TORPA-4810 file (N, C-alpha, C, O; in nm, 3 decimals):
<nodes>
NODE_1_-13.350_-3.652_-4.921_-13.301_-3.519_-4.951_-13.287_-3.437_-4.822_-13.187_-3.367_-4.804_M
NODE_2_-13.384_-3.446_-4.735_-13.376_-3.370_-4.610_-13.261_-3.418_-4.526_-13.205_-3.342_-4.447_W
NODE_3_-13.222_-3.548_-4.542_-13.110_-3.600_-4.465_-12.980_-3.530_-4.503_-12.897_-3.500_-4.417_E
NODE_4_-12.964_-3.502_-4.633_-12.843_-3.435_-4.679_-12.839_-3.292_-4.625_-12.733_-3.245_-4.582_K
NODE_5_-12.951_-3.222_-4.627_-12.955_-3.087_-4.573_-12.928_-3.089_-4.422_-12.860_-3.001_-4.369_Q
NODE_6_-12.983_-3.188_-4.355_-12.963_-3.203_-4.210_-12.815_-3.223_-4.180_-12.761_-3.161_-4.089_Y
NODE_7_-12.749_-3.311_-4.259_-12.606_-3.336_-4.238_-12.524_-3.211_-4.265_-12.430_-3.183_-4.191_Q
NODE_8_-12.558_-3.137_-4.369_-12.485_-3.016_-4.401_-12.504_-2.911_-4.292_-12.409_-2.846_-4.250_T
NODE_9_-12.628_-2.897_-4.247_-12.659_-2.796_-4.148_-12.597_-2.828_-4.013_-12.544_-2.739_-3.946_L
NODE_10_-12.602_-2.953_-3.972_-12.555_-2.990_-3.839_-12.423_-3.066_-3.839_-12.375_-3.105_-3.732_F
NODE_11_-12.365_-3.088_-3.952_-12.240_-3.162_-3.960_-12.123_-3.092_-3.893_-12.027_-3.158_-3.853_G
NODE_12_-12.127_-2.962_-3.880_-12.018_-2.885_-3.819_-12.021_-2.891_-3.667_-11.921_-2.858_-3.603_W
NODE_13_-12.132_-2.931_-3.607_-12.146_-2.925_-3.460_-12.044_-3.014_-3.389_-11.979_-2.966_-3.296_I
NODE_14_-12.027_-3.142_-3.427_-11.929_-3.223_-3.354_-11.788_-3.163_-3.359_-11.717_-3.164_-3.258_P
NODE_15_-11.748_-3.111_-3.474_-11.616_-3.049_-3.485_-11.605_-2.925_-3.399_-11.503_-2.902_-3.334_G
NODE_16_-11.709_-2.845_-3.399_-11.710_-2.723_-3.319_-11.705_-2.756_-3.171_-11.633_-2.691_-3.095_F
NODE_17_-11.782_-2.855_-3.127_-11.780_-2.895_-2.987_-11.643_-2.950_-2.947_-11.595_-2.923_-2.837_L
NODE_18_-11.581_-3.025_-3.035_-11.447_-3.076_-3.007_-11.349_-2.961_-2.990_-11.266_-2.961_-2.899_S
NODE_19_-11.360_-2.861_-3.079_-11.273_-2.744_-3.069_-11.292_-2.674_-2.935_-11.195_-2.638_-2.869_F
NODE_20_-11.418_-2.655_-2.895_-11.446_-2.589_-2.767_-11.388_-2.665_-2.649_-11.330_-2.606_-2.559_L
NODE_21_-11.403_-2.796_-2.650_-11.350_-2.876_-2.540_-11.198_-2.867_-2.533_-11.142_-2.856_-2.424_L
NODE_22_-11.133_-2.872_-2.647_-10.988_-2.862_-2.649_-10.944_-2.723_-2.605_-10.853_-2.709_-2.523_I
NODE_23_-11.008_-2.621_-2.659_-10.971_-2.483_-2.626_-10.994_-2.452_-2.479_-10.914_-2.384_-2.416_A
NODE_24_-11.104_-2.502_-2.424_-11.134_-2.474_-2.284_-11.039_-2.549_-2.191_-11.019_-2.506_-2.077_C
NODE_25_-10.980_-2.657_-2.237_-10.888_-2.734_-2.155_-10.750_-2.670_-2.146_-10.671_-2.706_-2.059_G
NODE_26_-10.722_-2.576_-2.234_-10.591_-2.511_-2.233_-10.587_-2.400_-2.130_-10.688_-2.338_-2.097_R
NODE_27_-10.469_-2.378_-2.081_-10.448_-2.270_-1.986_-10.409_-2.147_-2.066_-10.327_-2.155_-2.158_V
NODE_28_-10.466_-2.032_-2.032_-10.434_-1.909_-2.104_-10.287_-1.875_-2.085_-10.234_-1.884_-1.974_A
NODE_29_-10.223_-1.836_-2.193_-10.082_-1.804_-2.187_-10.063_-1.659_-2.142_-10.134_-1.570_-2.188_E
NODE_30_-9.969_-1.636_-2.052_-9.944_-1.500_-2.004_-9.869_-1.418_-2.110_-9.822_-1.473_-2.209_P
NODE_31_-9.859_-1.288_-2.089_-9.773_-1.208_-2.178_-9.629_-1.259_-2.165_-9.579_-1.279_-2.055_P
NODE_32_-9.564_-1.278_-2.277_-9.428_-1.331_-2.277_-9.331_-1.216_-2.303_-9.346_-1.142_-2.400_M
NODE_33_-9.230_-1.201_-2.214_-9.133_-1.093_-2.227_-8.997_-1.140_-2.177_-8.982_-1.174_-2.060_Q
NODE_34_-8.898_-1.141_-2.267_-8.762_-1.173_-2.225_-8.718_-1.066_-2.125_-8.733_-0.947_-2.150_A
NODE_35_-8.663_-1.110_-2.013_-8.625_-1.019_-1.907_-8.737_-0.996_-1.806_-8.717_-0.931_-1.703_G
NODE_36_-8.854_-1.049_-1.836_-8.967_-1.033_-1.746_-8.945_-1.107_-1.615_-8.896_-1.220_-1.614_G
NODE_37_-8.982_-1.043_-1.506_-8.979_-1.107_-1.374_-9.121_-1.148_-1.341_-9.210_-1.064_-1.329_L
NODE_38_-9.141_-1.277_-1.325_-9.274_-1.334_-1.304_-9.285_-1.390_-1.163_-9.185_-1.426_-1.100_Y
NODE_39_-9.406_-1.398_-1.115_-9.436_-1.472_-0.993_-9.512_-1.596_-1.040_-9.612_-1.585_-1.111_V
NODE_40_-9.465_-1.714_-0.999_-9.528_-1.840_-1.039_-9.566_-1.920_-0.914_-9.509_-1.901_-0.807_V
NODE_41_-9.664_-2.007_-0.930_-9.703_-2.095_-0.820_-9.589_-2.194_-0.796_-9.528_-2.244_-0.890_E
NODE_42_-9.562_-2.223_-0.668_-9.450_-2.312_-0.636_-9.492_-2.457_-0.614_-9.406_-2.542_-0.589_D
NODE_43_-9.621_-2.487_-0.622_-9.668_-2.623_-0.602_-9.684_-2.663_-0.457_-9.721_-2.776_-0.427_G
NODE_44_-9.657_-2.570_-0.367_-9.668_-2.597_-0.223_-9.760_-2.496_-0.154_-9.755_-2.479_-0.033_R
NODE_45_-9.843_-2.431_-0.232_-9.935_-2.333_-0.176_-9.878_-2.193_-0.167_-9.942_-2.104_-0.112_G
NODE_46_-9.759_-2.173_-0.220_-9.696_-2.042_-0.218_-9.654_-2.002_-0.359_-9.704_-2.054_-0.458_G
NODE_47_-9.560_-1.909_-0.364_-9.515_-1.855_-0.492_-9.365_-1.838_-0.491_-9.301_-1.838_-0.386_F
NODE_48_-9.308_-1.824_-0.611_-9.165_-1.800_-0.624_-9.142_-1.710_-0.745_-9.221_-1.710_-0.839_R
NODE_49_-9.033_-1.633_-0.743_-9.000_-1.549_-0.858_-8.924_-1.627_-0.965_-8.849_-1.720_-0.935_P
NODE_50_-8.946_-1.587_-1.089_-8.877_-1.647_-1.203_-8.848_-1.537_-1.305_-8.929_-1.447_-1.326_A
NODE_51_-8.733_-1.547_-1.367_-8.697_-1.451_-1.473_-8.699_-1.524_-1.606_-8.639_-1.630_-1.620_K
NODE_52_-8.767_-1.466_-1.705_-8.770_-1.525_-1.838_-8.647_-1.476_-1.914_-8.630_-1.356_-1.937_M
NODE_53_-8.562_-1.571_-1.953_-8.442_-1.537_-2.028_-8.475_-1.524_-2.176_-8.441_-1.425_-2.240_I
NODE_54_-8.540_-1.627_-2.228_-8.581_-1.631_-2.369_-8.703_-1.720_-2.381_-8.737_-1.795_-2.289_R
NODE_55_-8.767_-1.710_-2.497_-8.878_-1.800_-2.528_-8.890_-1.812_-2.679_-8.848_-1.723_-2.753_F
NODE_56_-8.948_-1.923_-2.722_-8.981_-1.940_-2.863_-9.115_-2.011_-2.870_-9.188_-2.013_-2.771_D
NODE_57_-9.148_-2.067_-2.982_-9.281_-2.126_-2.999_-9.305_-2.249_-2.912_-9.420_-2.288_-2.891_S
NODE_58_-9.199_-2.311_-2.862_-9.215_-2.433_-2.783_-9.158_-2.425_-2.642_-9.207_-2.494_-2.552_A
NODE_59_-9.056_-2.342_-2.621_-8.979_-2.346_-2.497_-8.972_-2.210_-2.430_-8.962_-2.106_-2.497_V
NODE_60_-8.978_-2.212_-2.297_-8.953_-2.094_-2.216_-8.828_-2.123_-2.134_-8.819_-2.227_-2.068_V
NODE_61_-8.732_-2.032_-2.139_-8.608_-2.047_-2.063_-8.615_-1.954_-1.943_-8.622_-1.832_-1.958_H
NODE_62_-8.612_-2.014_-1.823_-8.627_-1.937_-1.700_-8.505_-1.948_-1.611_-8.424_-2.039_-1.623_L
NODE_63_-8.495_-1.851_-1.521_-8.413_-1.861_-1.401_-8.513_-1.869_-1.287_-8.600_-1.782_-1.274_R
NODE_64_-8.501_-1.971_-1.205_-8.590_-1.986_-1.090_-8.513_-1.951_-0.964_-8.410_-2.012_-0.935_L
NODE_65_-8.561_-1.854_-0.891_-8.495_-1.808_-0.769_-8.545_-1.886_-0.649_-8.651_-1.947_-0.653_Y
NODE_66_-8.468_-1.883_-0.542_-8.501_-1.963_-0.424_-8.597_-1.894_-0.327_-8.646_-1.957_-0.234_S
NODE_67_-8.624_-1.766_-0.348_-8.718_-1.696_-0.260_-8.852_-1.770_-0.257_-8.901_-1.812_-0.361_N
NODE_68_-8.909_-1.786_-0.140_-9.044_-1.843_-0.127_-9.134_-1.733_-0.076_-9.105_-1.668_0.024_R
NODE_69_-9.245_-1.713_-0.147_-9.336_-1.603_-0.117_-9.471_-1.657_-0.072_-9.521_-1.754_-0.130_L
NODE_70_-9.529_-1.597_0.029_-9.660_-1.639_0.079_-9.774_-1.581_-0.005_-9.886_-1.632_-0.002_A
NODE_71_-9.744_-1.475_-0.081_-9.845_-1.410_-0.164_-9.777_-1.354_-0.289_-9.655_-1.350_-0.297_F
NODE_72_-9.858_-1.314_-0.386_-9.803_-1.254_-0.508_-9.779_-1.105_-0.484_-9.875_-1.030_-0.463_R
NODE_73_-9.654_-1.062_-0.486_-9.629_-0.918_-0.470_-9.672_-0.840_-0.595_-9.683_-0.897_-0.704_P
NODE_74_-9.696_-0.712_-0.577_-9.734_-0.627_-0.691_-9.617_-0.607_-0.785_-9.635_-0.597_-0.907_D
NODE_75_-9.497_-0.602_-0.730_-9.376_-0.584_-0.812_-9.265_-0.674_-0.759_-9.264_-0.713_-0.642_T
NODE_76_-9.171_-0.704_-0.848_-9.051_-0.778_-0.810_-8.932_-0.691_-0.852_-8.928_-0.640_-0.964_I
NODE_77_-8.838_-0.676_-0.763_-8.715_-0.603_-0.791_-8.602_-0.705_-0.790_-8.590_-0.785_-0.697_V
NODE_78_-8.520_-0.703_-0.893_-8.416_-0.806_-0.907_-8.318_-0.808_-0.789_-8.261_-0.913_-0.758_S
NODE_79_-8.297_-0.695_-0.723_-8.204_-0.689_-0.609_-8.251_-0.776_-0.491_-8.171_-0.812_-0.406_D
NODE_80_-8.380_-0.809_-0.486_-8.434_-0.887_-0.375_-8.431_-1.037_-0.401_-8.465_-1.116_-0.313_T
NODE_81_-8.389_-1.077_-0.520_-8.389_-1.219_-0.557_-8.256_-1.282_-0.520_-8.151_-1.219_-0.534_L
NODE_82_-8.260_-1.407_-0.473_-8.134_-1.472_-0.438_-8.131_-1.618_-0.479_-8.233_-1.683_-0.502_H
NODE_83_-8.004_-1.667_-0.486_-7.976_-1.803_-0.530_-7.954_-1.898_-0.415_-7.990_-2.015_-0.424_W
NODE_84_-7.898_-1.851_-0.309_-7.865_-1.939_-0.198_-7.992_-1.982_-0.127_-8.079_-1.900_-0.095_R
NODE_85_-8.002_-2.109_-0.104_-8.120_-2.160_-0.036_-8.106_-2.137_0.114_-8.011_-2.183_0.177_V
NODE_86_-8.202_-2.066_0.167_-8.208_-2.046_0.311_-8.314_-2.140_0.365_-8.389_-2.199_0.287_K
NODE_87_-8.321_-2.156_0.492_-8.419_-2.245_0.553_-8.560_-2.210_0.505_-8.602_-2.094_0.509_S
NODE_88_-8.633_-2.312_0.458_-8.771_-2.293_0.413_-8.785_-2.245_0.270_-8.896_-2.224_0.223_G
NODE_89_-8.673_-2.229_0.200_-8.680_-2.183_0.061_-8.668_-2.299_-0.036_-8.638_-2.412_0.002_E
NODE_90_-8.692_-2.269_-0.161_-8.689_-2.368_-0.267_-8.552_-2.367_-0.335_-8.481_-2.266_-0.329_L
NODE_91_-8.512_-2.476_-0.399_-8.385_-2.475_-0.473_-8.394_-2.376_-0.590_-8.501_-2.355_-0.647_P
NODE_92_-8.281_-2.316_-0.624_-8.277_-2.224_-0.737_-8.217_-2.296_-0.858_-8.144_-2.394_-0.844_S
NODE_93_-8.250_-2.245_-0.976_-8.200_-2.301_-1.101_-8.155_-2.186_-1.190_-8.233_-2.096_-1.220_Y
NODE_94_-8.030_-2.190_-1.233_-7.980_-2.085_-1.322_-8.049_-2.090_-1.457_-8.080_-1.986_-1.515_E
NODE_95_-8.072_-2.211_-1.506_-8.139_-2.227_-1.635_-8.239_-2.341_-1.625_-8.203_-2.455_-1.596_H
NODE_96_-8.364_-2.309_-1.650_-8.471_-2.407_-1.639_-8.553_-2.401_-1.767_-8.647_-2.321_-1.776_F
NODE_97_-8.519_-2.485_-1.868_-8.595_-2.486_-1.994_-8.723_-2.570_-1.978_-8.716_-2.687_-1.939_P
NODE_98_-8.837_-2.511_-2.009_-8.963_-2.581_-1.991_-9.056_-2.551_-2.107_-9.038_-2.453_-2.180_M
NODE_99_-9.158_-2.636_-2.123_-9.255_-2.614_-2.229_-9.340_-2.491_-2.197_-9.360_-2.457_-2.081_S
NODE_100_-9.389_-2.428_-2.300_-9.477_-2.311_-2.280_-9.603_-2.351_-2.205_-9.655_-2.275_-2.124_R
NODE_101_-9.653_-2.473_-2.233_-9.774_-2.520_-2.166_-9.752_-2.535_-2.017_-9.837_-2.497_-1.936_Q
NODE_102_-9.637_-2.592_-1.979_-9.607_-2.608_-1.837_-9.591_-2.472_-1.770_-9.642_-2.450_-1.660_L
NODE_103_-9.522_-2.380_-1.836_-9.508_-2.246_-1.782_-9.645_-2.182_-1.758_-9.668_-2.124_-1.652_F
NODE_104_-9.733_-2.193_-1.854_-9.867_-2.135_-1.839_-9.943_-2.199_-1.723_-10.021_-2.132_-1.656_A
NODE_105_-9.921_-2.329_-1.701_-9.992_-2.398_-1.592_-9.945_-2.354_-1.454_-10.013_-2.381_-1.355_S
NODE_106_-9.831_-2.287_-1.445_-9.781_-2.235_-1.318_-9.845_-2.101_-1.283_-9.807_-2.039_-1.184_W
NODE_107_-9.940_-2.056_-1.364_-10.011_-1.929_-1.343_-9.917_-1.811_-1.324_-9.925_-1.739_-1.224_S
NODE_108_-9.826_-1.790_-1.421_-9.730_-1.680_-1.407_-9.796_-1.544_-1.422_-9.889_-1.527_-1.501_P
NODE_109_-9.748_-1.448_-1.346_-9.792_-1.310_-1.358_-9.669_-1.220_-1.364_-9.582_-1.226_-1.277_E
NODE_110_-9.663_-1.138_-1.467_-9.551_-1.048_-1.487_-9.555_-0.939_-1.381_-9.656_-0.871_-1.364_L
NODE_111_-9.442_-0.921_-1.308_-9.437_-0.826_-1.198_-9.316_-0.734_-1.200_-9.298_-0.653_-1.109_R
NODE_112_-9.232_-0.745_-1.302_-9.115_-0.659_-1.310_-9.032_-0.690_-1.432_-9.072_-0.769_-1.518_G
NODE_113_-8.915_-0.627_-1.440_-8.826_-0.647_-1.554_-8.680_-0.637_-1.507_-8.647_-0.558_-1.418_F
NODE_114_-8.596_-0.718_-1.568_-8.451_-0.714_-1.546_-8.387_-0.748_-1.679_-8.429_-0.844_-1.744_D
NODE_115_-8.288_-0.675_-1.720_-8.226_-0.702_-1.850_-8.164_-0.842_-1.852_-8.116_-0.892_-1.750_S
NODE_116_-8.166_-0.903_-1.969_-8.106_-1.035_-1.988_-7.956_-1.015_-2.011_-7.916_-0.934_-2.094_V
NODE_117_-7.875_-1.091_-1.938_-7.730_-1.075_-1.947_-7.671_-1.165_-2.055_-7.735_-1.259_-2.102_T
NODE_118_-7.549_-1.135_-2.094_-7.475_-1.217_-2.192_-7.460_-1.359_-2.139_-7.477_-1.455_-2.214_I
NODE_119_-7.429_-1.375_-2.010_-7.414_-1.508_-1.951_-7.543_-1.588_-1.959_-7.539_-1.709_-1.984_D
NODE_120_-7.656_-1.524_-1.939_-7.784_-1.594_-1.949_-7.810_-1.639_-2.092_-7.858_-1.750_-2.115_E
NODE_121_-7.780_-1.554_-2.188_-7.797_-1.590_-2.329_-7.705_-1.706_-2.365_-7.745_-1.797_-2.437_I
NODE_122_-7.582_-1.705_-2.314_-7.486_-1.814_-2.339_-7.540_-1.948_-2.286_-7.526_-2.051_-2.350_R
NODE_123_-7.601_-1.944_-2.167_-7.657_-2.068_-2.110_-7.760_-2.128_-2.205_-7.762_-2.249_-2.227_M
NODE_124_-7.845_-2.043_-2.260_-7.949_-2.092_-2.352_-7.885_-2.146_-2.479_-7.925_-2.252_-2.528_V
NODE_125_-7.788_-2.076_-2.533_-7.720_-2.121_-2.655_-7.647_-2.254_-2.633_-7.652_-2.342_-2.719_E
NODE_126_-7.580_-2.268_-2.519_-7.513_-2.395_-2.487_-7.613_-2.508_-2.475_-7.588_-2.619_-2.520_E
NODE_127_-7.728_-2.479_-2.414_-7.834_-2.579_-2.401_-7.881_-2.623_-2.539_-7.900_-2.742_-2.563_W
NODE_128_-7.900_-2.527_-2.629_-7.946_-2.560_-2.765_-7.846_-2.648_-2.838_-7.884_-2.748_-2.899_K
NODE_129_-7.717_-2.612_-2.833_-7.616_-2.690_-2.906_-7.594_-2.828_-2.845_-7.550_-2.920_-2.915_T
NODE_130_-7.623_-2.844_-2.716_-7.605_-2.974_-2.653_-7.728_-3.065_-2.670_-7.726_-3.180_-2.628_S
NODE_131_-7.833_-3.012_-2.732_-7.954_-3.091_-2.748_-8.026_-3.114_-2.616_-8.078_-3.222_-2.590_G
NODE_132_-8.027_-3.012_-2.532_-8.085_-3.022_-2.398_-8.232_-3.060_-2.396_-8.303_-3.045_-2.495_G
NODE_133_-8.273_-3.108_-2.283_-8.412_-3.153_-2.265_-8.500_-3.038_-2.218_-8.453_-2.938_-2.164_E
NODE_134_-8.630_-3.056_-2.241_-8.731_-2.958_-2.201_-8.817_-3.020_-2.091_-8.875_-3.127_-2.111_I
NODE_135_-8.827_-2.954_-1.978_-8.914_-3.001_-1.871_-9.058_-2.981_-1.915_-9.097_-2.871_-1.956_V
NODE_136_-9.138_-3.087_-1.907_-9.277_-3.079_-1.951_-9.293_-3.087_-2.100_-9.399_-3.056_-2.154_G
NODE_137_-9.188_-3.130_-2.169_-9.192_-3.135_-2.315_-9.255_-3.260_-2.372_-9.264_-3.275_-2.494_G
NODE_138_-9.299_-3.349_-2.285_-9.368_-3.469_-2.331_-9.278_-3.572_-2.373_-9.323_-3.679_-2.415_G
</nodes>
């Protein structure tokens, strides 16, 4: 009889511990805002700006600019962002569809806002109708 009470009392612990391990392994998701200008880690010890065009439950659609930053600025102004790769900069991408998990792993921080244009929305719609791939989508 005590075995049944023991199982009932402590039976939830393995499930709870599993939940904690899974939850702790996830990266916290940043505030999501279409038109948001984010600073993300560039994978080379620096940072780069990115604009969020759209997002849904699985995908974040970004524009990745070629600016390479040594630190995270307090604000980003869209007039300072550029597409042309200059010496020492990263390649730019007009449309970069990626998983929300991958986006969160880049440690994005919202630093500004720029309105989403009709052309940017069209890129996302064309991607959807073409059955485009998601970077980091598994």
